[in-house]
C-alpha positions in Angstrom: -20.7 -0.8 -21.1 -19.4 -4.3 -20.5 -16.7 -5.1 -22.7 -16.2 -9.2 -23.0 -13.2 -9.1 -25.3 -10.8 -6.2 -25.0 -8.2 -7.8 -26.9 -6.7 -11.0 -27.5 -2.9 -12.8 -27.2 -1.6 -12.9 -31.0 -3.5 -15.5 -32.5 -4.6 -17.4 -29.5 -8.2 -18.1 -28.8 -7.7 -16.2 -25.5 -9.8 -12.8 -24.6 -8.8 -10.4 -21.8 -11.9 -9.3 -19.8 -13.1 -6.8 -17.3 -14.7 -6.9 -14.0 -18.1 -6.4 -15.3 -17.9 -8.9 -18.3 -16.8 -11.7 -15.1 -20.1 -10.6 -13.3 -22.3 -11.1 -16.5 -20.6 -14.3 -17.8 -20.9 -16.0 -14.5 -24.5 -14.3 -13.9 -25.7 -15.9 -17.2 -24.1 -19.2 -16.2 -21.8 -19.4 -19.1 -18.3 -19.8 -17.4 -16.3 -21.4 -14.9 -14.7 -19.5 -12.7 -11.0 -20.6 -11.8 -8.2 -18.8 -9.5 -4.6 -20.1 -10.3 -2.8 -18.8 -7.3 -1.4 -21.4 -4.6 -4.1 -22.9 -2.5 -3.2 -20.6 0.8 -3.6 -17.4 -1.3 -7.1 -18.8 -2.5 -8.1 -19.2 0.9 -7.4 -15.9 1.8 -9.9 -14.6 -0.4 -11.5 -15.7 -4.1 -14.2 -14.7 -6.0 -17.5 -16.1 -5.0 -18.0 -19.4 -6.8 -14.6 -19.8 -7.9 -12.6 -23.2 -7.7 -8.8 -23.4 -6.9 -6.3 -24.7 -9.9 -3.0 -23.7 -9.0 -0.9 -23.1 -12.7 1.5 -25.9 -11.2 -1.2 -28.5 -11.3 -3.0 -27.1 -13.9 -2.5 -29.8 -16.7 -3.8 -32.5 -14.3 -6.6 -30.5 -12.4 -7.7 -29.3 -15.8 -9.5 -32.3 -16.1 -12.1 -31.4 -13.7 -13.3 -28.6 -16.0 -15.8 -29.0 -18.9 -13.7 -28.0 -22.3 -17.1 -27.0 -24.0 -18.3 -24.2 -21.6 -16.3 -20.8 -21.3 -13.3 -20.8 -18.7 -12.4 -17.6 -16.8 -9.0 -17.3 -15.2 -7.6 -14.9 -12.8 -4.5 -14.5 -10.2 -3.8 -11.5 -7.9 -3.5 -8.3 -10.0 -2.4 -6.9 -13.3 1.3 -7.5 -12.2 0.8 -11.4 -11.8 1.1 -13.3 -14.8 -0.2 -16.8 -13.7 -3.5 -15.9 -15.3 -2.0 -15.2 -18.8 0.2 -18.3 -18.5 -2.6 -20.4 -17.6 -5.0 -19.2 -20.2 -2.8 -19.9 -22.8 -2.2 -23.4 -21.5 -5.7 -23.8 -21.6 -6.2 -22.9 -24.7 -3.3 -25.3 -25.9 -4.9 -27.9 -23.8 -8.2 -27.8 -26.3 -10.6 -25.8 -24.5 -12.6 -23.8 -26.7 -13.2 -20.4 -24.8 -10.9 -19.1 -22.5 -11.1 -15.5 -21.0 -8.3 -14.1 -18.7 -9.3 -11.7 -16.2 -6.2 -9.9 -15.9 -7.0 -7.1 -13.5 -7.5 -10.3 -10.8 -9.0 -10.5 -7.6 -7.2 -7.3 -6.1 -9.5 -5.4 -8.8 -12.9 -7.3 -7.8 -11.7 -6.7 -4.1 -11.2 -3.2 -4.4 -14.4 -2.8 -6.4 -16.5 -3.4 -3.0 -17.8 -6.9 -4.5 -18.7 -10.0 -2.4 -15.8 -12.5 -1.8 -15.4 -16.0 -0.1 -12.2 -16.6 2.5 -10.8 -15.9 5.5 -9.3 -12.3 4.9 -10.6 -9.7 7.1 -11.0 -6.7 4.9 -12.3 -3.1 5.4 -15.4 -4.0 3.3 -17.0 -6.2 5.7 -16.4 -3.6 8.5 -17.4 -0.4 6.8 -19.8 1.7 7.8 -22.0 2.5 4.8 -24.4 5.3 6.0 -22.1 8.2 7.2 -23.1 11.9 6.9 -22.7 12.8 3.5 -23.3 16.4 2.0 -23.2 18.1 -1.5 -21.0 20.6 -2.6 -23.5 23.4 -2.3 -24.9 22.5 1.0 -25.3 25.2 3.2 -23.3 24.2 6.6 -26.4 25.6 8.9 -28.1 22.7 7.8 -25.1 20.4 8.0 -23.9 21.5 11.2 -26.6 19.7 13.2 -26.0 16.3 11.5 -22.3 16.5 11.8 -22.6 17.0 15.7 -25.1 14.1 16.0 -23.0 11.8 14.5 -20.7 9.5 16.3 -17.7 10.3 13.9 -18.5 14.0 13.9 -17.6 14.5 10.0 -19.4 14.7 6.8 -17.8 13.6 3.8 -18.5 15.6 0.7 -19.5 14.0 -2.3 -20.1 15.7 -6.1 -22.8 14.8 -8.3 -21.0 11.4 -9.2 -20.8 10.3 -5.8 -17.0 11.0 -6.2 -15.1 12.0 -2.9 -14.1 15.9 -2.8 -13.4 16.4 0.9 -14.4 16.2 4.2 -16.3 18.6 6.9 -15.5 17.8 10.6 -15.3 19.8 13.7 -12.2 21.6 12.5 -13.5 22.9 9.6 -16.6 24.0 11.2 -14.7 26.1 13.9 -15.4 29.7 13.3 -17.1 29.0 10.1 -19.2 31.3 8.8 -22.5 29.0 9.0 -24.1 30.5 5.3 -21.0 29.4 3.5 -21.2 25.7 1.2 -19.6 22.8 2.4 -17.2 23.2 -0.7 -15.9 26.2 0.6 -14.8 25.0 4.0 -14.4 21.3 3.4 -10.7 19.9 3.9 -9.5 18.2 0.4 -7.2 16.0 -0.4 -8.5 13.7 2.5 -6.8 9.9 2.8 -9.0 7.4 1.5 -8.5 3.4 1.2 -10.2 0.8 -0.7 -12.4 -1.8 0.5 -9.7 -4.4 -0.2 -7.8 -3.1 2.5 -6.7 -5.7 5.3 -7.8 -4.6 9.0 -4.7 -5.2 10.9 -2.0 -2.9 8.5 -5.0 -0.3 8.2 -5.7 0.0 12.0 -2.0 0.0 12.8 -1.3 3.1 10.0 -4.4 4.8 11.7 -2.9 4.3 15.0 0.3 5.7 14.3 -1.6 8.8 12.2 -4.1 9.5 14.9 -6.9 8.9 12.8 -10.3 8.0 14.1 -11.8 7.4 10.8 -10.8 7.0 7.2 -12.9 7.3 3.9 -13.4 4.3 2.0 -13.7 4.9 -1.9 -13.8 2.4 -5.0 -10.7 3.0 -7.4 -12.8 5.6 -9.2 -13.0 7.9 -6.0 -16.8 6.9 -5.5 -18.0 7.0 -2.0 -18.0 3.3 -0.2 -18.3 4.6 3.4 -16.3 5.5 6.6 -14.0 3.0 8.6 -13.5 3.9 12.4 -11.5 2.1 14.6 -14.4 1.3 16.6 -16.2 -0.5 13.4 -14.3 -4.0 13.3 -17.2 -6.5 14.1 -15.3 -9.6 14.1 -14.1 -11.0 17.4 -11.4 -13.1 15.5 -10.3 -10.1 13.5 -9.6 -8.3 16.5 -7.7 -11.0 18.3 -5.8 -11.0 15.0 -4.8 -7.4 15.2 -3.0 -8.1 18.7 
């Protein structure tokens, strides 16, 4: 359920809101979306349609906003204090409805939502159709799909699409084909978020000799699979050296 006002700052007319509330307000055309980070961070990645009003220039730049329309401010993540400071400042400047998206843009990016900017993230390169299996799927049916797939593995998910493990060639070797995916799967596999930057991730995968990693949202739900051969942007490949 979307919650627009999670809690306030004392007597100030500022609301802390979550990701679903941001999407609802923007979709309804009821809010102006403002990133208060410096210009370089905004250029790297920002929410679609957001304008950049760095906190240091807010008093001057706020004149370009409509004080009668709701304003949503955000910064990097929960640890960043720029958005609460900006929200209070806008309240002081007379804006009638100010919302602070406190989790920030990293929460947005980790949720596999669209973004604008130059960032090369996993979300733009993830393979979204990996082989998947339910916990009770039999190996005799699953094996053929795994062998035929370039990644050579299946991601095992539960009824809520939360990742439980993987089944690859190592798990299939010598396994009873009448067994279930749950019985033979490798539990505790490494996962990454859609917000991961490609360069550092590829370097970590190379050091760990991993060809693929499972991509999930922060609640563990499957997004897809990222492999070293899945980078689509020539520019990102050159950036990786």
